[in-house]
C-alpha positions in Angstrom: 5.8 30.8 20.0 5.7 34.6 19.0 3.3 35.0 16.2 3.8 37.1 13.3 1.2 36.1 10.6 -1.5 35.1 13.1 -3.3 36.9 16.0 -4.3 35.1 18.7 -6.9 36.9 21.3 -8.4 34.9 24.0 -11.7 36.7 25.4 -14.5 35.5 28.0 -13.4 31.3 27.2 -13.5 32.3 23.3 -10.3 31.9 21.4 -10.5 34.3 18.2 -7.4 33.1 15.9 -6.7 35.8 13.4 -5.2 35.1 9.7 -3.0 38.6 9.7 -1.5 39.6 6.5 -4.1 41.8 5.0 -1.6 43.4 2.6 -1.2 40.1 1.1 -5.1 39.3 1.7 -3.6 36.6 4.3 -1.9 34.5 1.7 -0.7 31.6 3.4 2.6 30.5 3.9 4.6 27.7 5.7 5.3 30.2 8.5 1.4 30.6 8.7 0.4 27.3 8.8 3.2 26.3 11.4 2.2 29.3 13.6 -1.7 27.8 13.0 -0.9 24.1 13.9 1.1 26.0 17.4 -1.9 27.7 18.0 -4.0 24.9 18.2 -2.0 23.1 20.2 -2.3 25.9 22.7 -5.9 25.8 22.6 -6.1 22.0 23.0 -4.2 22.5 26.3 -5.7 25.4 28.0 -9.1 24.7 29.8 -10.2 28.4 29.7 -10.6 27.8 25.9 -14.1 26.6 25.4 -14.2 27.4 21.9 -12.1 28.7 18.6 -13.3 31.0 16.0 -10.7 31.5 12.9 -11.2 34.8 10.8 -9.0 36.4 8.2 -7.8 40.6 8.8 -9.2 42.9 6.4 -11.4 42.2 3.1 -10.1 38.8 3.1 -10.0 35.5 4.8 -7.5 33.7 2.9 -6.6 34.2 -0.9 -4.9 30.5 -1.1 -1.0 29.8 -0.7 1.3 32.5 -1.4 2.6 32.5 -4.7 5.3 35.2 -5.0 8.1 32.8 -5.5 6.5 32.5 -9.0 6.4 29.4 -11.4 8.0 27.5 -8.4 5.5 27.9 -5.7 4.2 24.3 -5.5 7.6 22.7 -6.3 8.5 20.8 -3.2 12.3 19.9 -4.6 12.7 24.0 -5.4 11.6 25.0 -1.8 12.8 22.7 0.3 15.7 21.1 -1.1 15.5 17.3 -3.0 13.7 14.9 -1.5 14.8 11.3 -0.3 15.2 9.3 -3.5 15.6 5.1 -2.8 18.4 3.6 -4.0 16.6 3.1 -7.3 16.4 6.8 -7.8 12.5 7.0 -7.2 11.0 9.4 -4.5 10.9 7.7 -1.2 7.2 9.3 -0.8 7.4 8.2 2.9 9.9 10.8 3.7 8.6 13.2 5.7 9.5 16.2 3.4 6.6 15.4 0.5 4.5 15.7 3.1 1.7 18.4 2.1 1.9 21.4 4.9 -1.8 22.2 4.4 -2.7 19.0 5.0 -0.4 19.1 8.6 -2.4 22.1 9.4 -5.9 20.2 8.5 -5.2 17.5 10.5 -3.9 19.1 13.4 -7.6 21.3 13.5 -9.3 17.5 12.8 -7.7 16.6 16.3 -8.7 19.9 18.3 -10.7 18.8 21.3 -12.5 22.6 21.0 -15.7 23.2 18.8 -14.0 25.2 16.0 -16.2 28.1 13.9 -15.2 29.5 10.9 -16.1 33.4 10.5 -15.2 33.6 7.0 -15.2 37.4 5.8 -14.0 37.3 2.6 -12.7 35.6 -0.6 -11.4 32.1 0.6 -9.6 30.3 -2.4 -7.2 27.2 -2.2 -5.9 26.0 1.1 -8.2 29.5 2.2 -11.2 27.1 1.7 -9.8 23.6 2.6 -8.1 25.1 5.8 -12.1 25.7 7.0 -13.2 21.7 5.9 -12.2 20.3 9.5 -13.7 23.7 11.6 -16.9 22.5 12.7 -19.3 25.3 11.8 -18.7 28.0 8.9 -20.5 31.5 9.1 -19.9 33.4 6.0 -20.0 36.9 5.3 -22.3 38.0 2.2 -19.0 39.2 0.7 -16.9 35.9 1.1 -16.3 33.9 -1.9 -14.9 30.4 -2.3 -12.8 28.2 -4.5 -10.8 24.9 -5.0 -9.1 26.7 -7.7 -6.5 23.6 -7.6 -7.3 22.4 -11.0 -6.5 25.8 -12.6 -2.9 26.3 -11.2 -2.6 22.7 -12.9 -2.7 20.8 -9.4 -4.5 18.8 -7.5 -6.7 19.6 -4.0 -4.5 19.2 -1.3 -5.2 19.7 3.0 -7.0 15.9 2.9 -10.2 18.2 1.3 -10.6 15.0 -1.3 -11.6 13.3 2.3 -13.4 16.0 3.7 -15.3 18.1 0.9 -17.4 15.3 -0.7 -18.5 14.4 3.1 -20.0 18.2 3.5 -21.5 18.4 0.1 -21.7 15.2 -1.4 -19.4 13.9 -4.3 -21.5 15.5 -7.2 -20.6 19.0 -5.9 -17.4 18.6 -4.5 -16.3 17.0 -7.7 -18.1 19.8 -10.1 -16.0 22.6 -7.7 -12.8 21.1 -8.1 -12.9 19.8 -11.9 -13.8 23.5 -12.7 -11.9 25.6 -10.4 -14.7 28.7 -10.5 -15.2 30.6 -7.5 -18.8 30.9 -6.2 -20.6 33.1 -4.0 -21.5 32.6 -0.6 -25.0 32.2 -1.2 -23.7 29.2 -3.3 -21.9 27.7 -0.7 -25.2 27.8 1.6 -27.3 26.2 -0.8 -24.7 23.4 -1.0 -24.2 23.1 2.8 -20.2 24.1 2.6 -21.4 27.2 5.1 -24.1 27.1 7.8 -25.3 30.4 7.4 -24.5 33.8 5.7 -25.1 37.1 7.4 -23.9 40.8 6.3 -20.6 41.5 7.0 -20.9 43.8 9.9 -22.8 41.0 11.5 -19.7 37.9 11.1 -18.1 37.9 14.3 -21.1 38.7 16.7 -23.0 35.9 14.9 -19.9 33.5 15.4 -19.5 34.7 19.2 -23.4 34.1 20.0 -22.5 30.3 18.2 -19.7 30.0 20.2 -21.5 31.5 23.9 -24.5 29.0 23.1 -21.8 26.1 23.5 -20.1 27.4 26.3 -22.8 28.5 28.5 -24.6 25.3 27.9 -22.7 22.5 27.7 -19.2 20.7 29.3 -15.9 20.6 27.7 -15.2 16.8 28.4 -18.8 15.9 26.6 -18.0 18.5 23.7 -14.5 16.9 23.2 -15.6 13.7 22.9 -18.4 14.3 20.8 -16.5 16.2 18.5 -14.4 13.5 18.1 -17.1 10.8 17.7 -18.7 12.7 15.1 -16.2 13.1 12.6 -14.3 10.0 13.2 -17.1 7.7 12.5 -17.6 9.1 9.0 -14.8 6.7 8.2 -16.0 3.6 10.0 -17.7 1.1 7.6 -20.0 -0.3 10.1 -22.5 1.3 12.8 -20.8 -1.2 15.1 -17.6 1.1 15.2 -20.1 4.2 16.5 -21.9 1.4 18.9 -18.5 0.4 20.4 -17.2 4.0 21.5 -20.7 5.1 22.4 -20.7 2.2 24.7 -17.5 3.1 25.7 -18.1 7.1 26.2 -21.7 6.6 28.1 -20.1 4.2 30.5 -17.3 6.8 31.4 -19.6 10.0 31.2 -22.7 8.5 32.9 -20.3 8.1 36.0 -19.1 11.3 36.1 -19.7 14.3 38.0 -20.7 16.2 35.0 -23.3 13.9 34.5 -24.8 14.3 37.7 -24.5 18.2 37.9 -26.4 17.7 34.5 -29.2 15.8 35.7 -29.4 17.6 39.4 -29.4 21.1 37.4 -32.3 20.0 35.5 -34.4 18.3 37.6 -33.5 21.9 40.2 -34.3 24.3 37.3 -31.1 26.0 37.8 -27.7 26.5 35.5 -25.4 23.4 35.6 -22.0 24.0 36.8 -19.7 21.9 35.3 -16.3 21.1 36.3 -14.5 18.4 34.5 -11.8 19.6 32.5 -10.2 18.5 29.0 -6.8 18.7 30.4 -7.7 15.9 33.5 -10.9 14.4 33.2 -11.0 12.7 29.5 -12.0 9.2 29.8 -9.3 6.5 30.1 -10.5 5.1 26.4 -9.2 8.4 25.0 -7.9 8.5 22.6 -9.8 5.3 21.1 -8.3 5.7 17.5 -4.6 5.3 18.6 -5.0 1.5 19.6 -4.1 -1.0 17.1 -7.4 -3.7 17.9 -10.4 -2.8 20.2 -13.1 -5.2 21.0 
């Protein structure tokens, strides 16, 4: 795919995806969302991508949805044509045209097999902040601002943020931000746990790259892919036994791998490990476990 709203730059195993509509403060469009989904598809398929950084071009990260169509900006019938109706005239909510496109994006990021770091360079509101929630580490510039502004626009939070946000900052803080729709500072985001650290603007991308490099240089890609999915998906488990089931499978399969043998010998021989297993070829046979109807 030829990208028109994002930049895709792979340097030394770090993929930087840059939202690239600076004249519109990187406001999100359906084209941008499709391109981002494609970029994460490409990242998962490419073993040379070991970590992903997402940032914005210019002075904003993402100013939310593009509202250039005016009052009908959130009207799906106006944007996509009338959605499918049932015989009784009611909306068929199972039809794909009803799906929230922002949610399709965040679910794709959630499924990513590489660690994802948000480098929030400026204002991030609406979809500009909700798309960050399934990312693993969020580093903010002192110039960043955040806002779950949906209530002030007469709508509700999207992009599966009602699942992600309370798990990150707690239900009380999530509700206060979403009820008020107010815009808040990077330091408030840090205090609430929405971001991991706040740095001066000129240190943002270097800090993100240092974080990515630490992962790349010391850890194997298959273990990282498994850890990422194990951690995120256990947030919704109803009993620790569910974690024990997956831990047991992963511990068995990885314990027999050449990466495990290499990690042990590198430690004993006091040398850097050289991990050779690859996400494209060496994921264990129990992956992806969540697609099974039943498991014991």
